[in-house]
Structure formats: C-alpha cells, structure tokens
C-alpha positions in Angstrom: -0.1 0.1 0.7 1.1 3.3 -0.8 0.3 6.9 1.2 1.1 10.2 0.6 1.2 12.9 3.2 2.1 16.5 2.0 1.7 18.7 5.6 5.1 18.2 7.5 7.2 21.4 7.5 10.4 21.5 6.4 13.7 23.0 8.2 15.9 25.8 6.1 18.5 22.7 6.3 16.3 20.4 4.4 14.9 23.0 1.9 18.3 23.7 0.8 19.5 20.2 0.2 16.6 19.3 -1.4 16.9 22.7 -3.8 20.5 21.2 -4.0 19.2 18.0 -5.4 17.7 19.4 -7.3 19.5 21.6 -9.5 21.6 18.6 -9.9 18.9 16.6 -11.6 17.7 19.4 -13.8 21.5 19.9 -14.5 21.4 15.9 -15.5 18.2 16.3 -17.4 19.9 19.9 -19.1 23.1 17.6 -20.3 21.2 15.0 -21.3 19.3 17.3 -24.0 21.6 19.4 -24.9 25.0 17.0 -25.1 25.1 14.0 -27.3 27.2 11.0 -25.2 28.6 9.7 -28.4 30.1 12.8 -29.6 31.7 13.5 -26.3 35.1 11.8 -26.0 35.5 12.4 -22.4 33.0 10.3 -21.5 34.8 7.0 -21.8 33.9 3.9 -19.1 37.0 3.0 -17.6 35.9 -0.8 -16.8 35.8 -0.8 -20.7 39.0 0.6 -21.3 40.7 -2.0 -18.8 38.4 -4.9 -19.3 36.9 -5.2 -23.4 33.3 -5.3 -21.7 30.7 -2.9 -20.7 29.5 -2.1 -17.0 26.7 -1.7 -14.9 26.4 1.4 -16.0 27.7 1.4 -19.9 24.7 3.0 -22.2 23.2 5.2 -19.3 23.9 8.3 -20.8 23.2 7.6 -24.4 19.7 5.7 -22.6 19.1 9.7 -21.0 19.9 11.4 -24.6 17.5 9.2 -26.2 15.0 9.3 -23.9 15.1 13.1 -23.4 14.8 13.3 -27.2 11.4 10.9 -27.3 13.1 7.9 -28.7 11.6 5.2 -26.6 13.0 2.5 -28.0 16.5 3.9 -28.8 17.0 4.6 -25.2 15.9 0.7 -23.8 18.4 -0.2 -26.5 20.8 1.6 -25.3 20.4 0.7 -21.4 17.2 -1.1 -20.3 17.0 0.4 -17.5 17.8 4.5 -18.6 14.2 5.1 -19.0 12.9 3.9 -15.5 15.6 5.5 -13.9 15.2 8.8 -16.1 11.6 9.1 -14.7 12.8 8.3 -11.3 14.7 11.1 -11.2 12.2 13.3 -13.2 9.8 12.3 -10.2 12.2 13.1 -7.4 13.5 16.8 -9.3 9.5 17.6 -9.1 9.1 16.4 -5.8 12.3 18.4 -4.4 10.9 21.3 -6.6 7.7 21.2 -5.1 9.3 20.4 -1.6 11.8 23.6 -2.1 8.7 26.1 -3.0 6.0 25.0 -0.8 8.1 24.3 2.3 6.3 21.1 2.6 7.5 17.8 2.6 5.8 15.2 0.3 5.9 12.0 2.4 5.4 8.5 0.7 4.8 5.8 2.5 4.7 2.4 1.0 4.7 -0.7 2.5 8.2 -2.6 3.6 7.2 -5.7 1.5 6.5 -3.4 -1.7 9.2 -1.8 -1.1 11.5 -4.7 -1.4 9.7 -6.7 -4.2 10.2 -4.1 -6.3 14.0 -3.0 -5.4 14.7 -6.4 -6.0 12.9 -7.0 -9.5 14.7 -3.8 -10.4 18.4 -4.8 -9.0 17.4 -8.4 -10.9 16.3 -7.1 -14.1 19.6 -4.3 -13.8 22.3 -7.5 -13.4 20.7 -9.9 -15.4 20.5 -7.4 -18.4 24.2 -6.4 -17.7 25.1 -10.0 -17.7 23.2 -10.4 -21.0 24.8 -7.8 -22.2 28.4 -9.2 -20.9 28.0 -12.9 -22.4 27.0 -11.3 -25.9 30.3 -9.1 -26.3 
C-alpha cells in the first residue's frame, strides 16, 4: 500500500539540501538534452577500457540522451534501465522542486514488502541485463 502526506513543514537546512538535489537533477536533464554522449570523447568507461566489456552503467548516458529526445526504443536499446531511472529522477526533481517552493515535505509511505519486492525486481533486471550484455560481447 502507498500513501502520500503533504503537511509536514521542512526546516531551512533541509530546504537547501532539496534545492541542491533539484538543481543537480535539472543539470542532468539539461546535459542529457543538449549534449550527445557519442560526440563527447571524455565520456569513456574505465571498466570497458580495462576489460573490453561493458560495466553496469554503460549506455546510461546514451539512454538518457535518447529518452530526452523521446526516442524510447533507442533508449531501451542503449540501456534497459535508462528510461526507468530517468523517469525516477524526473519524479524526484518534481518532488524536490515542489518541496522547496512550498516548504512542505511530501512523504510517500510504501509498505516494506512492496518496497523490498520492487527493489529486488529492479536490481535483478539490471544485473540480468548486464550479464546478458557481458556474455554477448
């Protein structure tokens, strides 16, 4: 079960933290819109250079770039978890921005069982995707 509460006021210190996180997420979104990772030579994976294989996060930059330009199929092809992570980050950006402006915390309560199952499925999918990619290279 999921419940949402809007009424808890936030301290000034926490407002600053949330504003910083919102700014960092906004920077990620702007970078993923305006900078094509395939044209940037400094975005190289150290793991890939050392081993010749993709790491767990290889393809996330390309996936974010594709989803920012609404190329959903290309985004999933670059990294299976890319669109899911991008949407989760978008949700957090909206949450932190709303909390910063209204000075009210949004508390989302999820039952521990649902949280555990969701996290387990997410991690299993991510690791399975990486193992399949690793073996196919």
